[in-house]
Backbone as CSV, one residue per row, in Angstrom:
resi,resn,N_x,N_y,N_z,CA_x,CA_y,CA_z,C_x,C_y,C_z
1,MET,84.786,96.213,107.843,85.305,97.512,108.250,85.205,97.609,109.761
2,ALA,86.234,98.113,110.398,86.258,98.229,111.853,85.338,99.346,112.326
3,PRO,84.675,99.114,113.455,83.835,100.167,114.009,84.696,101.285,114.560
4,THR,84.174,102.478,114.521,84.915,103.611,115.070,83.996,104.523,115.843
5,GLY,84.577,105.223,116.794,83.874,106.268,117.524,82.502,105.879,118.013
6,SER,81.478,106.620,117.570,80.130,106.410,118.067,79.495,105.130,117.532
7,ASP,80.129,104.474,116.536,79.608,103.213,116.023,79.875,102.061,116.976
8,VAL,80.730,102.265,117.964,81.129,101.194,118.855,80.173,101.113,120.029
9,ALA,79.621,99.939,120.245,78.725,99.733,121.386,79.560,99.596,122.652
10,THR,79.083,100.133,123.733,79.814,100.002,124.978,79.473,98.689,125.642
11,THR,80.451,98.120,126.330,80.236,96.885,127.056,79.748,97.228,128.452
12,PRO,79.121,96.258,129.138,78.684,96.539,130.499,79.866,96.760,131.440
13,ASP,81.030,96.254,131.056,82.223,96.425,131.878,82.894,97.723,131.481
14,ALA,82.578,98.794,132.152,83.044,100.119,131.745,84.478,100.401,132.162
15,GLU,85.090,99.526,132.956,86.469,99.748,133.375,87.360,99.708,132.142
16,VAL,88.180,100.706,131.954,88.995,100.831,130.760,90.320,100.107,130.943
17,LEU,90.743,99.420,129.872,92.019,98.737,129.879,93.148,99.744,130.002
18,HIS,93.982,99.559,130.962,95.206,100.340,131.042,96.190,99.593,131.918
19,SER,97.456,99.772,131.609,98.520,99.078,132.320,99.055,99.972,133.432
20,THR,99.603,99.349,134.466,100.226,100.117,135.536,101.698,100.367,135.246
21,GLN,102.172,99.854,134.129,103.563,100.015,133.759,103.850,101.467,133.379
22,ASP,105.046,101.949,133.717,105.445,103.309,133.378,105.550,103.423,131.857
23,PRO,104.697,104.236,131.205,104.690,104.312,129.747,105.960,104.916,129.159
24,ARG,106.768,105.592,129.964,107.990,106.184,129.431,109.087,105.153,129.250
25,ALA,108.990,104.034,129.925,110.030,103.015,129.862,109.402,101.661,129.561
26,PHE,108.888,101.511,128.363,108.203,100.278,128.001,109.199,99.227,127.559
27,ASP,109.242,98.136,128.277,110.038,96.971,127.911,109.115,95.779,128.099
28,PRO,108.513,95.275,127.022,107.479,94.263,127.161,107.999,92.995,127.826
29,PRO,107.178,92.410,128.682,107.579,91.154,129.295,107.603,90.057,128.243
30,ARG,108.466,89.106,128.415,108.511,87.948,127.534,108.327,86.712,128.390
31,PRO,107.081,86.468,128.789,106.822,85.360,129.692,107.346,84.042,129.129
32,ALA,108.087,83.337,129.928,108.693,82.074,129.513,107.639,81.035,129.155
33,LEU,106.428,81.170,129.703,105.399,80.175,129.445,104.682,80.371,128.118
34,LEU,104.883,81.500,127.458,104.270,81.708,126.149,104.987,80.847,125.122
35,ASP,104.217,80.289,124.185,104.878,79.510,123.142,105.655,80.469,122.236
36,PRO,106.606,79.951,121.458,107.463,80.825,120.639,106.705,81.744,119.685
37,ASP,105.576,81.281,119.141,104.808,82.142,118.227,104.266,83.368,118.947
38,TYR,103.788,83.195,120.167,103.269,84.335,120.929,104.410,85.206,121.464
39,GLN,105.565,84.614,121.731,106.726,85.432,122.099,107.128,86.320,120.922
40,ARG,107.013,85.787,119.697,107.304,86.578,118.497,106.330,87.755,118.385
41,VAL,105.053,87.517,118.719,104.049,88.582,118.670,104.421,89.699,119.643
42,VAL,104.847,89.334,120.844,105.270,90.331,121.839,106.434,91.153,121.279
43,ALA,107.371,90.490,120.619,108.512,91.203,120.024,108.049,92.141,118.902
44,GLU,107.077,91.708,118.100,106.557,92.556,117.028,105.859,93.788,117.591
45,ILE,105.138,93.624,118.671,104.492,94.767,119.314,105.550,95.762,119.776
46,SER,106.619,95.272,120.364,107.708,96.129,120.823,108.342,96.896,119.658
47,GLU,108.465,96.238,118.517,109.069,96.868,117.337,108.262,98.063,116.824
48,LEU,106.998,98.130,117.151,106.170,99.257,116.706,106.650,100.582,117.293
49,ALA,107.471,100.518,118.335,108.030,101.738,118.927,108.895,102.498,117.921
50,ARG,109.368,101.819,116.912,110.224,102.464,115.903,109.465,103.411,114.980
51,LEU,108.148,103.264,114.925,107.350,104.123,114.045,107.207,105.504,114.659
52,ARG,107.642,106.494,113.939,107.575,107.877,114.414,106.361,108.583,113.814
53,GLU,106.113,109.791,114.272,104.995,110.566,113.744,105.085,110.631,112.223
54,ASN,103.918,110.523,111.588,103.805,110.564,110.134,104.411,109.325,109.465
55,TRP,104.451,108.202,110.165,105.051,106.976,109.623,104.370,106.490,108.354
56,ASP,103.136,106.900,108.132,102.426,106.480,106.923,102.398,107.573,105.847
57,SER,103.063,108.670,106.105,103.127,109.865,105.248,101.779,110.580,105.123
58,TYR,100.815,110.206,105.981,99.508,110.879,106.008,99.216,111.455,107.391
59,GLY,100.248,111.635,108.209,100.065,112.253,109.512,99.751,111.304,110.654
60,ALA,100.022,110.014,110.480,99.725,109.039,111.535,100.519,109.341,112.801
61,ASN,99.890,109.041,113.934,100.560,109.221,115.224,101.582,108.118,115.457
62,PRO,102.632,108.414,116.240,103.538,107.332,116.643,102.760,106.353,117.525
63,ILE,103.234,105.125,117.644,102.532,104.119,118.431,102.840,104.357,119.904
64,ASP,101.801,104.629,120.658,101.899,104.984,122.069,102.456,103.822,122.891
65,SER,103.365,104.135,123.814,103.967,103.090,124.644,102.927,102.408,125.528
66,GLN,101.929,103.159,125.991,100.883,102.549,126.810,100.022,101.605,125.967
67,ALA,99.760,101.959,124.724,99.012,101.077,123.831,99.791,99.782,123.598
68,ARG,101.102,99.891,123.437,101.931,98.690,123.264,101.878,97.820,124.516
69,ALA,101.973,98.445,125.686,101.907,97.684,126.943,100.551,96.989,127.069
70,ASN,99.476,97.696,126.719,98.140,97.107,126.786,97.995,95.941,125.802
71,ALA,98.574,96.086,124.612,98.513,95.011,123.620,99.253,93.774,124.124
72,VAL,100.402,93.968,124.748,101.136,92.834,125.316,100.299,92.151,126.393
73,THR,99.633,92.942,127.215,98.761,92.368,128.249,97.673,91.507,127.615
74,LEU,97.002,92.037,126.596,95.936,91.268,125.949,96.458,90.013,125.275
75,VAL,97.569,90.135,124.559,98.130,88.973,123.869,98.530,87.897,124.877
76,THR,99.142,88.316,125.977,99.543,87.357,127.009,98.315,86.670,127.601
77,MET,97.255,87.431,127.847,96.037,86.842,128.393,95.372,85.906,127.388
78,VAL,95.309,86.292,126.127,94.717,85.429,125.101,95.530,84.148,124.959
79,ALA,96.843,84.269,124.982,97.713,83.097,124.814,97.484,82.059,125.908
80,THR,97.036,82.501,127.060,96.803,81.555,128.151,95.365,81.057,128.201
81,HIS,94.470,81.589,127.349,93.059,81.203,127.386,92.543,80.523,126.119
82,VAL,93.310,80.542,125.043,92.819,79.918,123.808,93.588,78.630,123.550
83,PRO,92.954,77.700,122.846,93.646,76.448,122.516,94.872,76.712,121.651
84,LYS,95.861,75.855,121.774,97.101,76.039,121.015,96.873,75.999,119.504
85,ARG,95.775,75.390,119.067,95.535,75.285,117.626,95.190,76.632,116.984
86,VAL,94.922,77.658,117.791,94.622,78.980,117.253,95.929,79.715,116.999
87,PRO,96.191,80.085,115.745,97.432,80.812,115.451,97.458,82.159,116.159
88,PRO,98.652,82.675,116.408,98.757,83.991,117.046,98.260,85.076,116.087
89,PRO,98.027,86.285,116.623,97.503,87.350,115.761,98.578,87.946,114.858
90,ILE,98.094,88.587,113.821,98.939,89.433,112.986,98.972,90.783,113.696
91,VAL,100.137,91.394,113.786,100.307,92.663,114.507,100.505,93.786,113.505
92,GLY,99.855,94.912,113.754,100.037,96.073,112.902,99.813,97.354,113.672
93,PRO,100.210,98.471,113.098,100.011,99.770,113.739,98.657,100.360,113.383
94,SER,98.153,101.206,114.253,96.949,101.985,113.995,97.377,103.433,113.793
95,THR,96.777,104.112,112.837,97.141,105.509,112.598,96.796,106.406,113.785
96,ALA,95.955,105.906,114.687,95.592,106.659,115.895,96.605,106.470,117.018
97,GLY,97.700,105.744,116.752,98.728,105.529,117.766,98.528,104.263,118.572
98,GLY,97.682,103.374,118.103,97.422,102.126,118.797,98.034,100.934,118.088
99,VAL,97.696,99.762,118.611,98.180,98.492,118.063,96.976,97.704,117.575
100,VAL,97.061,97.185,116.350,96.001,96.353,115.792,96.436,94.897,115.889
101,LEU,95.570,94.071,116.472,95.791,92.629,116.564,94.702,91.955,115.746
102,ARG,95.105,91.062,114.844,94.126,90.433,113.946,94.318,88.915,113.939
103,TRP,93.298,88.224,114.423,93.289,86.763,114.373,92.374,86.342,113.243
104,GLU,92.701,85.229,112.579,91.868,84.714,111.499,91.586,83.230,111.712
105,PRO,90.810,82.909,112.753,90.477,81.498,112.974,89.411,81.035,111.981
106,ARG,89.700,79.991,111.282,88.770,79.387,110.332,88.074,80.424,109.458
107,ASP,86.791,80.556,109.569,86.024,81.454,108.702,85.735,82.811,109.337
108,LEU,86.434,83.132,110.445,86.198,84.393,111.143,87.409,85.313,111.071
109,GLU,87.148,86.562,111.400,88.185,87.573,111.530,87.901,88.302,112.842
110,VAL,88.870,88.284,113.740,88.750,88.976,115.025,89.803,90.074,115.025
111,VAL,89.367,91.324,115.025,90.287,92.461,114.938,90.099,93.342,116.162
112,VAL,91.212,93.610,116.837,91.204,94.433,118.046,92.151,95.603,117.821
113,THR,91.681,96.807,118.062,92.545,97.986,118.061,92.731,98.379,119.516
114,VAL,93.966,98.250,119.985,94.301,98.535,121.378,94.886,99.932,121.456
115,LEU,94.298,100.763,122.283,94.755,102.145,122.448,95.378,102.324,123.824
116,SER,95.853,103.519,124.106,96.473,103.769,125.412,95.460,103.632,126.540
117,ARG,94.205,103.925,126.247,93.122,103.716,127.226,91.979,103.035,126.498
118,GLY,91.889,101.734,126.687,90.801,100.992,126.074,91.105,100.552,124.666
119,GLY,90.064,100.492,123.897,90.192,100.051,122.518,88.851,99.548,122.030
120,GLU,88.831,99.048,120.813,87.612,98.544,120.225,87.917,97.299,119.419
121,TYR,86.872,96.529,119.158,87.063,95.283,118.422,85.843,94.988,117.565
122,TYR,86.047,94.078,116.630,84.921,93.513,115.900,85.248,92.083,115.512
123,VAL,84.206,91.304,115.351,84.302,89.927,114.882,83.420,89.838,113.648
124,ALA,83.980,89.339,112.555,83.226,89.262,111.302,83.485,87.931,110.612
125,GLU,82.559,87.552,109.760,82.775,86.401,108.892,83.712,86.866,107.782
126,ARG,84.766,86.096,107.540,85.777,86.549,106.581,85.275,86.651,105.150
127,HIS,84.455,85.736,104.727,84.080,85.719,103.310,82.849,86.557,102.995
128,THR,82.130,86.984,104.035,80.933,87.796,103.789,81.073,89.199,104.376
129,ASP,82.059,89.401,105.244,82.250,90.666,105.950,81.080,91.006,106.869
130,ARG,80.233,90.019,107.158,79.119,90.245,108.083,79.665,90.353,109.497
131,VAL,79.402,91.469,110.149,79.880,91.705,111.511,78.993,90.948,112.485
132,LEU,79.627,90.077,113.285,78.894,89.285,114.268,78.821,89.984,115.620
133,GLU,79.872,90.737,115.917,79.917,91.446,117.196,80.939,92.566,117.082
134,GLU,80.675,93.650,117.785,81.613,94.759,117.861,81.408,95.467,119.184
135,GLY,82.450,96.137,119.641,82.310,96.852,120.900,83.630,97.400,121.400
136,GLU,83.606,97.835,122.632,84.798,98.356,123.290,85.473,97.244,124.059
137,VAL,86.770,97.383,124.264,87.533,96.351,124.956,87.069,96.205,126.401
138,GLY,86.892,97.287,127.140,86.443,97.191,128.533,87.461,96.485,129.426
139,ARG,86.951,95.736,130.408,87.833,94.993,131.321,88.558,93.896,130.554
140,PRO,89.880,93.808,130.670,90.634,92.814,129.891,90.168,91.376,130.121
141,GLU,89.890,91.006,131.367,89.507,89.623,131.654,88.199,89.253,130.953
142,ALA,87.210,90.120,131.043,85.918,89.858,130.408,86.063,89.869,128.887
143,PHE,86.854,90.795,128.375,87.055,90.885,126.936,87.734,89.624,126.406
144,VAL,88.790,89.187,127.058,89.529,88.004,126.599,88.644,86.765,126.669
145,ALA,87.847,86.644,127.715,86.933,85.503,127.812,85.960,85.503,126.640
146,ARG,85.442,86.671,126.278,84.478,86.767,125.177,85.133,86.478,123.831
147,VAL,86.273,87.080,123.567,86.950,86.882,122.280,87.455,85.450,122.157
148,SER,87.853,84.852,123.264,88.336,83.462,123.220,87.265,82.517,122.696
149,GLU,85.993,82.811,122.976,84.905,81.990,122.446,84.926,81.990,120.917
150,PHE,85.174,83.143,120.310,85.245,83.222,118.852,86.514,82.564,118.324
151,LEU,87.634,82.763,119.025,88.890,82.187,118.556,88.868,80.664,118.607
152,ALA,88.148,80.100,119.550,88.051,78.649,119.672,86.992,78.070,118.738
153,HIS,86.296,78.928,118.011,85.200,78.569,117.100,85.608,77.477,116.140
């Protein structure tokens, strides 16, 4: 189960993830250096813009353009820091208006919920659901370096 709210430990890097891109006109970059699987992930993140308020019929928020921009930033950074043998993440919406990125390397599950300002993550063993680490996203560079250690596991 993903940590939420006060269950999330804060990282020493208190700088919150946010993009300088204008959130009203989100057009995700498609870096030519990303492999095709990660380019597909960027396209899937962009497609989340189609979800409108109440997309789950339980009052879910639409997916925030800033959250999508932040997710593209993280995916692009992860794609350049993890070995090619790590499959790209599964992309999904968060009812809070964010983007969920889920990697499943070997026996682990790395789940990141990216919001318009920051986000949270957890790393768990897939077959036991034992949480190995959880926290806030914080500075993107430090976060990606930390998560890459688990993805390369």
